[in-house]
PyMOL commands that place a pseudoatom at each C-alpha (Angstrom):
pseudoatom trace, name=CA, resn=PRO, resi=1, chain=A, elem=C, hetatm=0, pos=[92.667, 51.334, -2.514]
pseudoatom trace, name=CA, resn=SER, resi=2, chain=A, elem=C, hetatm=0, pos=[96.604, 51.769, -3.397]
pseudoatom trace, name=CA, resn=LEU, resi=3, chain=A, elem=C, hetatm=0, pos=[95.654, 55.176, -4.397]
pseudoatom trace, name=CA, resn=ARG, resi=4, chain=A, elem=C, hetatm=0, pos=[98.112, 57.655, -1.881]
pseudoatom trace, name=CA, resn=THR, resi=5, chain=A, elem=C, hetatm=0, pos=[97.317, 60.512, -3.149]
pseudoatom trace, name=CA, resn=PRO, resi=6, chain=A, elem=C, hetatm=0, pos=[94.383, 63.358, -3.243]
pseudoatom trace, name=CA, resn=ALA, resi=7, chain=A, elem=C, hetatm=0, pos=[92.247, 62.693, -6.411]
pseudoatom trace, name=CA, resn=LEU, resi=8, chain=A, elem=C, hetatm=0, pos=[89.301, 64.517, -7.381]
pseudoatom trace, name=CA, resn=PHE, resi=9, chain=A, elem=C, hetatm=0, pos=[87.169, 61.924, -9.814]
pseudoatom trace, name=CA, resn=ALA, resi=10, chain=A, elem=C, hetatm=0, pos=[84.875, 63.783, -12.510]
pseudoatom trace, name=CA, resn=HIS, resi=11, chain=A, elem=C, hetatm=0, pos=[81.816, 61.556, -13.971]
pseudoatom trace, name=CA, resn=GLY, resi=12, chain=A, elem=C, hetatm=0, pos=[78.934, 60.898, -16.305]
pseudoatom trace, name=CA, resn=SER, resi=13, chain=A, elem=C, hetatm=0, pos=[75.945, 60.183, -14.809]
pseudoatom trace, name=CA, resn=ARG, resi=14, chain=A, elem=C, hetatm=0, pos=[75.347, 58.422, -18.279]
pseudoatom trace, name=CA, resn=ASP, resi=15, chain=A, elem=C, hetatm=0, pos=[79.094, 56.808, -17.914]
pseudoatom trace, name=CA, resn=PRO, resi=16, chain=A, elem=C, hetatm=0, pos=[78.675, 53.173, -19.191]
pseudoatom trace, name=CA, resn=PHE, resi=17, chain=A, elem=C, hetatm=0, pos=[81.833, 52.095, -17.684]
pseudoatom trace, name=CA, resn=ALA, resi=18, chain=A, elem=C, hetatm=0, pos=[80.172, 52.728, -14.105]
pseudoatom trace, name=CA, resn=THR, resi=19, chain=A, elem=C, hetatm=0, pos=[77.612, 54.075, -12.156]
pseudoatom trace, name=CA, resn=ARG, resi=20, chain=A, elem=C, hetatm=0, pos=[77.576, 56.783, -9.794]
pseudoatom trace, name=CA, resn=GLU, resi=21, chain=A, elem=C, hetatm=0, pos=[77.594, 53.687, -6.913]
pseudoatom trace, name=CA, resn=GLU, resi=22, chain=A, elem=C, hetatm=0, pos=[79.840, 52.237, -8.168]
pseudoatom trace, name=CA, resn=ILE, resi=23, chain=A, elem=C, hetatm=0, pos=[82.382, 55.672, -8.383]
pseudoatom trace, name=CA, resn=GLU, resi=24, chain=A, elem=C, hetatm=0, pos=[81.462, 56.126, -4.394]
pseudoatom trace, name=CA, resn=ALA, resi=25, chain=A, elem=C, hetatm=0, pos=[81.913, 52.679, -3.646]
pseudoatom trace, name=CA, resn=ALA, resi=26, chain=A, elem=C, hetatm=0, pos=[85.748, 53.048, -5.266]
pseudoatom trace, name=CA, resn=ARG, resi=27, chain=A, elem=C, hetatm=0, pos=[86.060, 55.979, -3.474]
pseudoatom trace, name=CA, resn=ARG, resi=28, chain=A, elem=C, hetatm=0, pos=[85.486, 54.797, 0.131]
pseudoatom trace, name=CA, resn=LEU, resi=29, chain=A, elem=C, hetatm=0, pos=[88.213, 52.437, -0.452]
pseudoatom trace, name=CA, resn=VAL, resi=30, chain=A, elem=C, hetatm=0, pos=[90.811, 55.077, -1.718]
pseudoatom trace, name=CA, resn=PRO, resi=31, chain=A, elem=C, hetatm=0, pos=[92.672, 56.110, 1.869]
pseudoatom trace, name=CA, resn=ALA, resi=32, chain=A, elem=C, hetatm=0, pos=[93.646, 59.467, 0.357]
pseudoatom trace, name=CA, resn=ALA, resi=33, chain=A, elem=C, hetatm=0, pos=[91.222, 62.398, -0.148]
pseudoatom trace, name=CA, resn=THR, resi=34, chain=A, elem=C, hetatm=0, pos=[89.052, 62.356, -3.044]
pseudoatom trace, name=CA, resn=GLU, resi=35, chain=A, elem=C, hetatm=0, pos=[86.018, 64.000, -4.239]
pseudoatom trace, name=CA, resn=LEU, resi=36, chain=A, elem=C, hetatm=0, pos=[83.713, 63.777, -7.223]
pseudoatom trace, name=CA, resn=VAL, resi=37, chain=A, elem=C, hetatm=0, pos=[82.798, 65.915, -9.913]
pseudoatom trace, name=CA, resn=GLY, resi=38, chain=A, elem=C, hetatm=0, pos=[79.193, 64.804, -11.296]
pseudoatom trace, name=CA, resn=PHE, resi=39, chain=A, elem=C, hetatm=0, pos=[77.304, 66.196, -14.975]
pseudoatom trace, name=CA, resn=GLU, resi=40, chain=A, elem=C, hetatm=0, pos=[74.182, 64.345, -15.220]
pseudoatom trace, name=CA, resn=ARG, resi=41, chain=A, elem=C, hetatm=0, pos=[73.165, 63.073, -18.501]
pseudoatom trace, name=CA, resn=ALA, resi=42, chain=A, elem=C, hetatm=0, pos=[76.817, 63.232, -19.568]
pseudoatom trace, name=CA, resn=GLY, resi=43, chain=A, elem=C, hetatm=0, pos=[78.276, 60.020, -20.702]
pseudoatom trace, name=CA, resn=HIS, resi=44, chain=A, elem=C, hetatm=0, pos=[81.855, 58.976, -21.067]
pseudoatom trace, name=CA, resn=ASP, resi=45, chain=A, elem=C, hetatm=0, pos=[82.984, 62.201, -23.167]
pseudoatom trace, name=CA, resn=LEU, resi=46, chain=A, elem=C, hetatm=0, pos=[82.011, 64.489, -20.224]
pseudoatom trace, name=CA, resn=PHE, resi=47, chain=A, elem=C, hetatm=0, pos=[82.846, 67.047, -23.194]
pseudoatom trace, name=CA, resn=ARG, resi=48, chain=A, elem=C, hetatm=0, pos=[79.706, 66.483, -24.942]
pseudoatom trace, name=CA, resn=ALA, resi=49, chain=A, elem=C, hetatm=0, pos=[77.401, 66.410, -21.937]
pseudoatom trace, name=CA, resn=PRO, resi=50, chain=A, elem=C, hetatm=0, pos=[73.970, 67.543, -22.864]
pseudoatom trace, name=CA, resn=GLY, resi=51, chain=A, elem=C, hetatm=0, pos=[73.290, 71.444, -22.480]
pseudoatom trace, name=CA, resn=ARG, resi=52, chain=A, elem=C, hetatm=0, pos=[77.385, 72.088, -22.272]
pseudoatom trace, name=CA, resn=SER, resi=53, chain=A, elem=C, hetatm=0, pos=[79.914, 73.202, -24.085]
pseudoatom trace, name=CA, resn=GLY, resi=54, chain=A, elem=C, hetatm=0, pos=[83.626, 71.581, -23.848]
pseudoatom trace, name=CA, resn=ALA, resi=55, chain=A, elem=C, hetatm=0, pos=[84.549, 74.822, -22.449]
pseudoatom trace, name=CA, resn=ASP, resi=56, chain=A, elem=C, hetatm=0, pos=[82.431, 74.703, -19.325]
pseudoatom trace, name=CA, resn=VAL, resi=57, chain=A, elem=C, hetatm=0, pos=[82.571, 72.156, -18.158]
pseudoatom trace, name=CA, resn=ALA, resi=58, chain=A, elem=C, hetatm=0, pos=[86.662, 71.902, -18.243]
pseudoatom trace, name=CA, resn=ALA, resi=59, chain=A, elem=C, hetatm=0, pos=[85.978, 75.468, -16.344]
pseudoatom trace, name=CA, resn=GLU, resi=60, chain=A, elem=C, hetatm=0, pos=[83.885, 73.619, -13.739]
pseudoatom trace, name=CA, resn=ILE, resi=61, chain=A, elem=C, hetatm=0, pos=[86.547, 70.752, -13.420]
pseudoatom trace, name=CA, resn=ALA, resi=62, chain=A, elem=C, hetatm=0, pos=[89.394, 73.431, -13.704]
pseudoatom trace, name=CA, resn=ALA, resi=63, chain=A, elem=C, hetatm=0, pos=[87.457, 75.787, -10.436]
pseudoatom trace, name=CA, resn=SER, resi=64, chain=A, elem=C, hetatm=0, pos=[86.474, 71.926, -8.549]
pseudoatom trace, name=CA, resn=PHE, resi=65, chain=A, elem=C, hetatm=0, pos=[89.926, 71.137, -8.651]
pseudoatom trace, name=CA, resn=LEU, resi=66, chain=A, elem=C, hetatm=0, pos=[91.324, 74.690, -7.312]
pseudoatom trace, name=CA, resn=ALA, resi=67, chain=A, elem=C, hetatm=0, pos=[88.525, 74.125, -4.522]
pseudoatom trace, name=CA, resn=PHE, resi=68, chain=A, elem=C, hetatm=0, pos=[89.936, 70.216, -4.159]
pseudoatom trace, name=CA, resn=ALA, resi=69, chain=A, elem=C, hetatm=0, pos=[93.529, 71.517, -3.644]
pseudoatom trace, name=CA, resn=GLU, resi=70, chain=A, elem=C, hetatm=0, pos=[92.887, 74.390, -1.353]
pseudoatom trace, name=CA, resn=ARG, resi=71, chain=A, elem=C, hetatm=0, pos=[90.801, 72.040, 0.812]
pseudoatom trace, name=CA, resn=ALA, resi=72, chain=A, elem=C, hetatm=0, pos=[93.000, 68.643, 0.812]
pseudoatom trace, name=CA, resn=GLY, resi=73, chain=A, elem=C, hetatm=0, pos=[95.394, 71.917, 2.461]
pseudoatom trace, name=CA, resn=GLY, resi=74, chain=A, elem=C, hetatm=0, pos=[98.375, 69.861, 4.025]
pseudoatom trace, name=CA, resn=GLU, resi=75, chain=A, elem=C, hetatm=0, pos=[98.115, 66.715, 1.409]
pseudoatom trace, name=CA, resn=ARG, resi=76, chain=A, elem=C, hetatm=0, pos=[100.472, 66.534, -1.627]
pseudoatom trace, name=CA, resn=VAL, resi=77, chain=A, elem=C, hetatm=0, pos=[98.222, 66.868, -4.542]
for i in range(1, 77): cmd.bond("trace and resi %d" % i, "trace and resi %d" % (i + 1))
show_as sticks, trace
zoom trace
């Protein structure tokens, strides 16, 4: 809740540390702009997502971040 800068989160649907619902609940506590990029069937190590190369996952995260930064506009990103 003390996060004051916009943040993009990446999450695997099989991450044992938090469910998507838990991540969404935590995001709602953050006063800054946030966005979540989800990866189905991926665990905590997103770069081992089934059926996707690490490079593909990294490219999707990078593209999502650039789009998020564009939408966040005047906020410090």
